[in-house]
N, C-alpha and C positions, 0 to 999 in steps of 0.2 A: 853391200855390209851395212851393221851398222855405224862403223869407223868414221875415222880417222884424220887426221893430220894434215898438214896445211902445205901451200904451195912454197915452202921454204925447204929448202935442200929435198926437191921433189915430194912433199907430202903435202898432205890437202886434210883441215880442220874447221868444224865452225863449232861457237862455244855459246850455250846458253848461260843464262843468269836467274837466281832464285828468285821466285815470287811468293805472295801468300796463296795463292792457289795457282800453281803451275800451268801455264798452258801448252799448246804445244810450240817444240823450240822453232821459229820462223825459219830457219834455213837448212839444209840439208846437203851433203854431197851425194851424187850416185858415183859410183864403181863399177859402173856397165861393163866395162874394159877388164875384166878379171885377170887375164895375162898380164896386159900392161902396170897394172896394181899390185901385182903379186911381186914384182922385180921391186917395187917401192919397198913395199913392205919387208920383205927378204932380203934389203940391202944389209950387207955385212956392216955399212958405216952406222947403220940404226945402234946397233949394238952402243957405239962410242956414247951416244947423248942419250939413251932409253936407260942404258944400264939394266939391263933385265935379272941379271943376276943378284942386283942389289934387291930389284923390286920384288924379286918372286922370294927373296929372302924374309924382304918386309911382310910378306904374308902372312911367315911361319906355319907352312903346308906341311901338314905330318903325314907319313904313311898310311895307307887306306882311307883317304878323304875322299870326298865325291865332291868336285869342282867345277863348277860351269865359268866355261870363258865365254863373257856373253859378248857378241860382235867377236868372233873369234877370225872373222877373215883368212889368211892362209896359213892359222897356227903356230904364230910366231911365239905366242904364249902360250898355248898348248901343250905344245911340243916340252916346254921346259918344264911347267905342272907337272907334266904325265911323269917327268922324272922323279918328281920330289913325293909324288902319291904312289909309286912304284905299282908292281904288279896287282896287289890289292885294294888298289884304288883307281878312281876313273875320272876323266876331263871329258864334261860336257862341250864341245865347241860350238858354239851358236851364231848362227849367223841367218840374215834372210835372203842371203844370194846364191841360188846354186851353185851357181859357177864359181863361187868362191870356195863353196865345202866343196866341191869336186878339186879344187888345187891344193884344198886342205888335205882329201883325203890320198891324192899323189904324194903329197909331202910325208906324211906319218908313213905311209909305206914307205917311202925312199928312206927315212930315218929308223923301219923298224920298231913303229910304236903301236902299241895293240892294246894300248887302254883308252885312247880319245874315240869317242863317240860323236859323229856329226849329228847335229839336229837342226834342220832347218825350220826359222820361224817367220813368224809374221811381223810387219809394224806391232798391230795389237795382241798379237801372243807368240810368248815364247816357247812353250810346250816343254813346261818344266814343272813335276810333279811337285804339288806341296809337301812340305817337310823331307826335303831327300838332300838337300844340300849343308855340306859344311863351311863352304866359301865359293862366294861370287865373285867374279872381277868385271870389270869395265875399264878397259885402258883404251884412253882418248876416246869415248865412245857413248858416254854418257850427252855431252851437247849435241850428239847429231842424233836423239832419238827424237821420232815424230811425235809420242807420247810419252813423252819423261816420266812422268807421275803414274801413269800405269804401269809403267815398264817397272819401275823399281817396287810398287806394290805387289807385282807378281813373282818379283826377283824375290823380296822378302818373303812372302807366302812359300816358298819354294826353301826358304832357309829351316835348318834344324835349329830347336830352341838353342839360342847363342850363338847360334851361327852367324858368320862374317860378309860383309858386302865391303868390297875394295873400290874404289873410284882413283883410277890416275888420271891427272889432266895437266895441262902448261898452266905453269904459275901465273894467274892475274897479276896484277900491278905490281912485276918487276922487270924493273928497265932490261935485267938482264939476258928474259926471256927475248929472241930475238925473231918473233911473232907478231902481228898486229893484237891489237888487246881484242877483239873481237873474235879471237880464235883461242881464248884461253878463259878459264875458269878460276875464281880466287878462293880459299878453303873455305872463306863466309858465305859464298854462294854455292858449296856443293852441303856445306850444313844447313842453309837454309831449304833446300832442297829436300835433303833429309828428313826432316822437323815435321814433314807431314806425314810419317811412316814410323810404325814401333821399333825403331832404330837407335841406339847410343853409340855416340860417337866416343871411339876409344884413343887414335890417335893418329897423328900426321908426323909423317917422314917427309923433311923437308931439304934434304941433301942432295938432293938429284941434281944436275945440270942444270934442268929447264920444266922440271916435272915436281909434282906433289902426290904425292899418294894417302890416301885419307881413309881411313879404316872406321867399320861402324858394326857394331855387333846386334843382334836381336832381342831384344827385351822380352 
């Protein structure tokens, strides 16, 4: 999958940094054992530090929206977003690993969720239609992307006018975050990466235990 997480509390991530001409990110983790990682991604203890309700609230999701969860994994956020967009909305759960999407399908069936559509992507193509999205989110994902600049460009093209893209990352430069600096991104790093695209910063939510939520809007 595109995602996530570091070996602290059984979770694994890699972080990138912004550059004038963004290169490929130098490191990515593989999550080939999907069944094993599903136990990590869906561990109830994750709620304690991820604070998914607060993150979803910060996104200001409304009924009827179309939202892409890029790097959806087993659907930890897709399921929660589906509740907010309601029956009239849609969630596109995007991932590059078919095994993860199979687990996601199992989970949305188990939870009775009918408005989540799995989308199998590749490292170079997300298969998102231009102008189709109200919102796209990447939770602990951007630093994992093999082609970050190109992927963000496709996401921005997929946004409707004034659509939003949300980055959720472990806070870089914060000694309270109990992971190696390599596995974090500062707000400035994210904003530098975003500067090469027709999006503008809207706000940053900084009161989560270890992460920040950085929101941009399409110009």
